[in-house]
N, C-alpha and C positions, 0 to 999 in steps of 0.2 A: 620498395622500389629498387633499391640497390641490389637486394637479393634476387629480384626478378631479372635484372640486367645481367647478373652473373650467370644465371641459369639459361637465359635465352640467347646470349651472345653467340655461342657456337652454332646455334640454329640459324641465326641471322646470316652468319658468315657462309655457311654451307648452302643456304637457300639462295643467297646473292650469287655465288659462283655457279651454282647449278643452272640458274637462269642465263647468266652471261655466257657460260661455256656452251650450252646447248643452242642458244640463239645465234652465237657467232661462229659455230663450228663449220657450217656448210656441209656439202655432200662429201668432200674429199678428206676433210680433217677428222678421220675416225678416232684418232687418239683423243682429241679434244672432246668429241662426243662422249666417249667412254668416261672421261674425267668428269663430265657433267653428270653422268649416271652415278659415278662414285660419290659425288657431292650429294645426290639424292639419298643414297644409302646412308651416308654420314648424317644427313638431316634426320632420318628416322631414328638413328642411334641417339641423337641429342634431343629429339622430341620425347623419346622414351625416358631419357635422363630427366627431362623437365617434369614429366608426370611423376617420376620417382621422387625428386626433391621437393615437389609441391605436395607430396603425400596423397596423391589421388588414387586411393586404394582400389576403388571400383573400376576405374578406367585402366589401371595398370594390369589388372587381371587379363584384359584383352591385348594389352601391348607387350606383355612379357614374351610371348612367342615371336612377335615382331622384333623385339630387342635382340633375342637370341639369333634370329636370322640375319638381321642387319649388322650386328657386331661381328658375326663370323663371316660376313661377306665383304667387309671393308678392305682387308688386306689382299684377299684374292682379286678384288676389283682393281686395286691399285697396281698389283702385279700385272694384271691384264693390260692396264693402261701403259705400263712400261714396255710390255711386249709389242704393243701397237706403235710405240715410238721407235723401237730398236730392231725388231725382227719380223713382225707381221704387218703386211701392207693392207690387210682386210680383216674383217671380223671372222674369227675362227670359232665355230660353235663347240669345238672340242674343249675350249676353255671353260665351258659351263660345268665341267666335272669338278672344277675348283670349288664350286659352291655346294657340292654334295654334303659335306659336314654341316653347313648352315641349314640346308633343307631338311636333313634327317633329324638333327637335334631340335630344330624349331617345330617340326611336325610332331615329334614325340612330346615336346613341351605342351603344345596345343591340345593333343589328344588326352594327356593326363588331366589337364584343366577341365576338359569336357567330362571326364569320368568322375571328377571330384564333386562332392556336394558343395552347395554355396558356403556352408560353414567351413569346410576344409579349404576352400579357395582363400577365404579371408584369413584363416589361421596361417596358411602357407605364406601369404603376402606379408602379414604383420610379423610373424615369428621368424621365418627363414630369410626373406628378402630385406625387410625393413628393420628386423631385429628389435622391434618395439616391445613385443611380449615374449615371455618364455615359452618354449615348446611344451605343449600340454598333451596333445594327441600323439599316439604312436601309430597313426594310420600308415598303412603300407604305401599308399599313393603319395603322401607327403614325403616319405623317405625316398621313394623312387624319383619324385620330382626334384628333390634336393640333389640327389646323385647326378641326375641329368644336367642340372645347372652347374655343378662343380665340374662335370665332364666338359661342358661347353667352355668354361674358363680355362681349363687345361688345353683344350684344342686351340683356343684363342692365343694362348702363350706360345704354343708350338708353331702356329701360323706366322707369328711375328718373326721368329728366328728363321724359319724356312724362307719366307717371302722376301725378307730383307737381304738375305744372302743371294737368292736367285735374282732379285731385282738389281742389286749392285753389280753382279756378274754381267748381266745384259747391258747395263749402261756403259760399263767399261769396255766391253767388246764392241759396242756400237761406236763409241768414240775412237777406238783404235781403227775400226773399219773406215770411218770417214776421213781420219787423219791420213790414211793410205790411199785416199781417192782424190780429195780436194787439197789445194794448197792454201786456200783461205777458208778458215773454219768459223769465222765470226758469226755468220747467220745460219750455220749448219749444226754446230755442236749443241748438245742439250743445254738449254739456258741454265747458267749457273750450276753446272753438273755437280760440282762438289756440294753446293748448297742443297741440291735435290737429294743427294745421297744422305747428307747430314740431317736434313729436315726429316727424311724418311726414318733415319736411325733415331733421332730425337723423339719423334712421334711414337716409334715402337718402344723406346725405353720408358717413356711416360706411361704408355699403355700397360706395360708389364707391371710397373710400380703401382699404379692405381688399381689394376686388376687384382694384385696380391693384397692390397690394403682393403679393397671392397668399398662399394659406394656408401654403405651405412656409416662409415667413419666420417663422412663429409656432411651428413644430413643436418646436423645441428650446429655447424660452424661455418659462418660466412667466410671467414678468413681462409680456412682449409679448402673450401669449395672454390674460392677465388683462384687458387693456384692452378688446378687442372683446367678450369674454365679459360683462364688467360693463356696458358700454354697451348692448349688445343686450338683456341681461336686464332692465335698468331700463326701457328704451324699450318693450319688448314688454309688460312689466307695466303700464306707464302706458296703452298702447293697449288692453289687456284691461280694465283698470279703467274707462277711459272708455266702452268699449262696454257694460260691465255697468251703468253708471250711466245711460246714455242710454236713456230710455224713449220720448221723443217723436221722431217722424220724419215724413217726407213723407206716410206713410199716415194719420197722425192729422190732418195739415193738410188732406189731400184730403177726409176725412170731415167735418171742420168746415166746409169750403167747401161741401160738398153740403147740409149741414144748415142751409140758409138758407130762411127763410119766403118764400113767394110774396106779392108785393104789386104793385099797379098803379104804374107808374113815372110820375113827374111830370117835365116838361121844365123845366130851369132853364138860364140862361146861367151863365157862370163866376162873375160878380159875385153873382148871386142865391144860387147854391149856397154861396159863401163866407160870405155873410151868415147863411144858415140854419145853416151849420156852427158859426160863432162863437156864434150864439144858443144852441144846445143845449149848448155847452160853457160859455159865460159865465153863462147864466141857469139852465139845468137841471143843470149841473155833473155831467154823466154820467161824467166822468173818475173820479168817486169809486167807480165800479163796477170792482173790481179785475180781473175777467176780461173786461173790455170788448173786443169785437171790432169790426172795421171793418164787418162785415155788420150789426151792431146799429145802428151809426151810419147806415148806408145805409138801414136800415129806417125809422128816425126821419125821415130826410130824404126818404124815398120815391124813392130813386134807386138807381142801380147802384153797387156797391162800387168798381168800377173807376174811375168818375168821381170818387168821393171820394178814392181813392188818388192819382189824377193831380193833383187839386186840391191836396192836401196837399204832394205832391212838388214841384209847380211854384210854388205860391204861398208856401209856408212853407219850402221847401228842406230838407225833412226827411222821415223815414218816419212812418208812422202812430203807431208806438210812441213815437218821439221827440216827436211833437206832443202826444200825451196826457200824457207824462211832464213836459213843460214846465208844463202846468196843475197837475199833481200837486205839482211842486216849489214853485210859487207858493203853492199852498194850504198846503203844509207850512210854508213860511216865514211865512205869515200866522198860522198856529196857534202857531208858536214865538214870534212877535213879540207875540202877544196876552198881556198880563200875566195874564189869567184862565186861560190855557192853559199857562203856563210850568211848572207843577208836574206836568203830564201826562207820561206816559212816551213813549218813542219808539214803542213798540208802538201806543199810542193814536193818535198823530199819523200813523204809517204807515197804519193802518187807515182813519182819517178822511180822509186825502188820496187813498186809492185804491190804494196800493201793495200788491203781493201778499204781501209779508213785510217784516220789519225789515231783513233782509240785502239785499233788493232795494232798499229805501228808502235805506239807507246807501250802497250802491254807486252808484245812479243820482244821488243827491244830490251825492256827492263828484265824480263824473265831470262834472257840470254846474257846480258851484260851487267846486270845488277844495279843499273841506274837508268833514269829516263833519258830520252834523246836530248831534252833541254839541258840536263845536267852534263851530258856528254859534250854538248856544244860549249857550255861554260868552261869546262876543263880545257878544251882545245884553245879557247881564247886566252885563258890564263897562261897556258904553256907557251903560247906564241908571243905573249907580251913581255 
């Protein structure tokens, strides 16, 4: 019973998230749809593992090509999902080329199984994959099939390194892009972006380790099998939950970028544009608008948003979001230092300073000042007493 639970738990997790993500995705959330398909692919991987660890020799002969295809499709699919979150607003069929190694090696695996005799198939499964019996036959087909399997594991390891680096690069570029467009990133940034990257890395690291060890090492030990089963179940659940919670993607960013009012541009030099920018922040206090976007600032300045972004990046060495939040933090500190305002709640101060929510206010304030707004108020009260 416990052994079965260990084997089947990753299957339950992937099946659950495949259903939830596909049912809840809707027509516009293509990234969530693809993550649902990712979970289906992962489900086939763990179904193959289940047959392997239940030593279903006859069934596994038919599932080995499926295992090769699905295992070599997991990371390309995950990378495609990240692309839909960060750079692609629609399904791009060019990404299907990412699955060529999976298609080729699984097709070759299936073809060789067809060419084998029934005796050779059983011997390959028992001797090479399950490592139960010693290799007796010197059949060329068995040797070729083993070489193809080893090649698939090498390709799998290469995929991990390639796609984790490419995926990480896309996530960081996307977060930099939205930080230079929105002032409030609370519902825009990739949910728990660091956790997304670290879970991706952790999954990749575990995949490499267990790929090198091989499945046969776990077949007779419940304890050893419990380790990868628990790790992958938790990581896949985290990935599924992240995908379910993530509602904002590059599609929304592109729409917001398009929804920009037309206006006649005025020509400014860098110094003039900087003065104008500081004026609307210092005097008009537009940072109090919680959903402020760089396009709105550009509209007030009657210039291109790219010029504003470049100005902030070069002159103030920060993103648009960081620039706006610096003003909001100063405003919040003034409100908390004002004796007339000290009885007001954090909700009031957060709203008055332009933060999107109290949680956003606390997080940004602590990142900047090294302590929470509550602790800051306590220090003010102590210093005044």
